[in-house]
DRENTIDO-189817 format. One record per residue: residue number from 1; residue in one letter; chain; x, y, z of N, C-alpha, C, O in turn. Coordinates in pm, whole numbers, plus 50000, padded with zeros to 5 digits. Layout:
N
NODE  resi  resn  chain   n.px   n.py   n.pz  ca.px  ca.py  ca.pz   c.px   c.py   c.pz   o.px   o.py   o.pz
NODE   NUM     A      A      X      Y      Z      X      Y      Z      X      Y      Z      X      Y      Z
...
***
This chain:
81
NODE  resi  resn  chain   n.px   n.py   n.pz  ca.px  ca.py  ca.pz   c.px   c.py   c.pz   o.px   o.py   o.pz
NODE     1     M      A  14541  68438  59670  14623  68529  59576  14735  68478  59523  14807  68404  59591
NODE     2     L      A  14766  68509  59397  14892  68486  59318  15016  68554  59364  14993  68664  59415
NODE     3     T      A  15131  68522  59360  15253  68599  59369  15325  68563  59236  15349  68446  59204
NODE     4     I      A  15357  68673  59159  15389  68665  59019  15517  68740  59042  15511  68847  59102
NODE     5     K      A  15635  68693  59000  15758  68763  59006  15822  68778  58870  15827  68673  58805
NODE     6     V      A  15869  68883  58816  15919  68908  58686  16082  68945  58728  16116  69044  58793
NODE     7     L      A  16168  68842  58676  16300  68851  58713  16370  68893  58584  16366  68835  58475
NODE     8     G      A  16433  69003  58616  16513  69082  58501  16567  69216  58544  16536  69270  58651
NODE     9     S      A  16653  69266  58450  16728  69373  58491  16627  69508  58450  16659  69616  58499
NODE    10     G      A  16537  69502  58384  16444  69606  58358  16462  69629  58172  16429  69737  58123
NODE    11     C      A  16509  69536  58100  16532  69534  57961  16426  69546  57901  16330  69549  57978
NODE    12     A      A  16401  69557  57788  16285  69558  57701  16202  69416  57699  16080  69418  57681
NODE    13     N      A  16267  69298  57718  16209  69192  57711  16146  69165  57859  16039  69106  57875
NODE    14     C      A  16227  69217  57964  16163  69205  58085  16011  69293  58112  15918  69253  58182
NODE    15     K      A  16017  69408  58044  15899  69496  58035  15811  69438  57963  15697  69465  58002
NODE    16     R      A  15816  69352  57852  15708  69292  57769  15660  69158  57854  15544  69116  57848
NODE    17     L      A  15742  69110  57916  15695  68999  57982  15610  69042  58111  15518  68969  58146
NODE    18     E      A  15637  69152  58179  15557  69199  58281  15411  69230  58228  15308  69185  58277
NODE    19     Q      A  15422  69335  58095  15314  69353  58041  15193  69239  58016  15071  69247  58033
NODE    20     I      A  15275  69136  57970  15182  68991  57939  15116  68949  58082  14996  68927  58100
NODE    21     A      A  15205  68945  58167  15167  68897  58294  15036  68979  58332  14925  68931  58350
NODE    22     R      A  15074  69117  58340  14957  69187  58391  14814  69201  58308  14707  69240  58356
NODE    23     Q      A  14836  69164  58186  14723  69150  58082  14657  69021  58120  14534  69015  58114
NODE    24     V      A  14732  68908  58161  14663  68770  58164  14583  68781  58301  14468  68737  58305
NODE    25     V      A  14645  68840  58421  14595  68862  58535  14450  68930  58535  14353  68892  58600
NODE    26     S      A  14458  69044  58444  14341  69125  58408  14221  69032  58353  14105  69034  58394
NODE    27     Q      A  14272  68953  58255  14182  68886  58160  14113  68756  58280  13992  68732  58288
NODE    28     L      A  14189  68705  58339  14164  68600  58427  14077  68638  58538  14011  68554  58600
NODE    29     A      A  14074  68792  58572  14021  68867  58684  14054  68768  58826  13968  68724  58902
NODE    30     V      A  14192  68750  58838  14247  68688  58973  14298  68789  59044  14326  68895  58988
NODE    31     E      A  14316  68769  59178  14412  68864  59259  14541  68813  59236  14562  68692  59242
NODE    32     A      A  14634  68899  59210  14786  68885  59199  14869  68985  59233  14842  69094  59183
NODE    33     E      A  14964  68977  59305  15085  69060  59328  15194  69048  59236  15259  68943  59233
NODE    34     I      A  15219  69130  59171  15344  69124  59052  15433  69199  59097  15413  69319  59115
NODE    35     I      A  15554  69137  59125  15659  69204  59182  15784  69194  59069  15809  69089  59011
NODE    36     K      A  15849  69299  59049  15955  69288  58965  16090  69293  59045  16111  69379  59130
NODE    37     V      A  16179  69195  59010  16318  69170  59086  16411  69196  58985  16423  69137  58877
NODE    38     T      A  16472  69286  59027  16593  69358  58933  16731  69331  58995  16833  69343  58928
NODE    39     E      A  16732  69297  59111  16869  69271  59189  16940  69144  59141  16881  69036  59142
NODE    40     Y      A  17063  69156  59100  17119  69042  59046  17137  68915  59147  17142  68798  59109
NODE    41     P      A  17148  68960  59289  17169  68828  59365  17046  68766  59388  17040  68643  59398
NODE    42     E      A  16922  68855  59401  16804  68801  59426  16767  68728  59304  16712  68623  59338
NODE    43     I      A  16774  68739  59181  16757  68655  59074  16818  68543  59072  16754  68442  59042
NODE    44     M      A  16956  68537  59104  17029  68408  59111  16973  68314  59207  16986  68193  59190
NODE    45     K      A  16909  68368  59311  16844  68253  59419  16732  68169  59339  16681  68068  59389
NODE    46     Y      A  16700  68214  59223  16594  68116  59141  16664  68038  59039  16594  67971  58963
NODE    47     N      A  16788  68036  59025  16880  67935  58965  16856  67936  58815  16862  67829  58753
NODE    48     I      A  16825  68063  58745  16813  68077  58636  16930  68120  58534  17026  68184  58578
NODE    49     L      A  16924  68089  58413  17052  68110  58327  17046  68238  58274  17141  68315  58270
NODE    50     S      A  16916  68264  58229  16890  68406  58145  16763  68460  58184  16672  68391  58229
NODE    51     T      A  16757  68605  58162  16627  68664  58183  16584  68689  58056  16658  68686  57958
NODE    52     P      A  16433  68720  58056  16353  68733  58182  16303  68620  58238  16270  68532  58158
NODE    53     G      A  16288  68598  58357  16226  68487  58409  16084  68514  58485  16055  68621  58539
NODE    54     L      A  16018  68422  58482  15883  68437  58553  15877  68336  58642  15920  68223  58622
NODE    55     V      A  15815  68381  58757  15799  68296  58890  15646  68313  58940  15599  68423  58968
NODE    56     V      A  15578  68201  58946  15438  68207  59002  15455  68122  59128  15502  68008  59124
NODE    57     N      A  15412  68182  59238  15417  68128  59352  15525  68045  59400  15527  67931  59447
NODE    58     E      A  15625  68142  59374  15786  68076  59401  15841  67960  59329  15947  67906  59360
NODE    59     K      A  15747  67914  59207  15787  67828  59127  15845  67898  58984  15776  67986  58931
NODE    60     V      A  15968  67859  58927  16018  67898  58817  15925  67844  58690  15928  67724  58662
NODE    61     V      A  15842  67935  58612  15780  67860  58534  15837  67909  58387  15786  67859  58287
NODE    62     S      A  15931  67997  58376  15978  68047  58228  16112  68115  58256  16122  68183  58358
NODE    63     S      A  16209  68101  58178  16330  68169  58179  16386  68175  58057  16366  68082  57979
NODE    64     G      A  16479  68305  58012  16538  68334  57889  16469  68339  57775  16528  68321  57669
NODE    65     R      A  16329  68365  57781  16234  68387  57685  16112  68477  57695  16085  68509  57811
NODE    66     I      A  16044  68518  57616  15911  68569  57632  15806  68475  57616  15779  68444  57500
NODE    67     P      A  15743  68423  57705  15629  68315  57685  15498  68402  57633  15478  68519  57666
NODE    68     T      A  15423  68335  57558  15307  68361  57502  15200  68366  57589  15185  68275  57670
NODE    69     P      A  15104  68479  57584  14970  68524  57674  14917  68370  57702  14892  68338  57818
NODE    70     A      A  14902  68285  57606  14834  68172  57642  14913  68086  57732  14845  68026  57815
NODE    71     E      A  15055  68064  57738  15127  67986  57814  15119  68049  57972  15115  67979  58073
NODE    72     V      A  15120  68182  57969  15103  68242  58098  14975  68206  58157  14978  68163  58272
NODE    73     T      A  14873  68215  58101  14737  68186  58132  14731  68045  58183  14663  68017  58282
NODE    74     T      A  14805  67950  58113  14773  67809  58159  14858  67802  58289  14813  67732  58379
NODE    75     W      A  14968  67864  58309  15079  67876  58447  14975  67925  58550  14954  67862  58654
NODE    76     L      A  14911  68034  58519  14845  68092  58632  14728  67992  58664  14715  67932  58771
NODE    77     A      A  14658  67984  58574  14519  67878  58600  14582  67745  58684  14521  67697  58779
NODE    78     D      A  14690  67701  58646  14742  67586  58711  14772  67621  58857  14730  67547  58946
NODE    79     A      A  14834  67720  58884  14869  67762  59000  14750  67795  59113  14768  67781  59234
NODE    80     L      A  14626  67841  59054  14520  67852  59109  14460  67729  59156  14384  67743  59252
NODE    81     N      A  14478  67613  59111  14433  67489  59135  14511  67416  59227  14480  67301  59257
***
């Protein structure tokens, strides 16, 4: 099972990133836990400079932008292998 964390305060971009992650998980039909991390000290543990951030299995794959669904699909597929 994948652990996916969306890092951010809950802004529109963070919500969009969460939607994309949920959409990709559904399309790939994989088991995944999607966690929203909104607490600033917790976000800073991942050493990102800007939100939204995306973490897959404790590896930061994106920060400061909204990745495309295709990018997220690639990252999740890589994490499964």
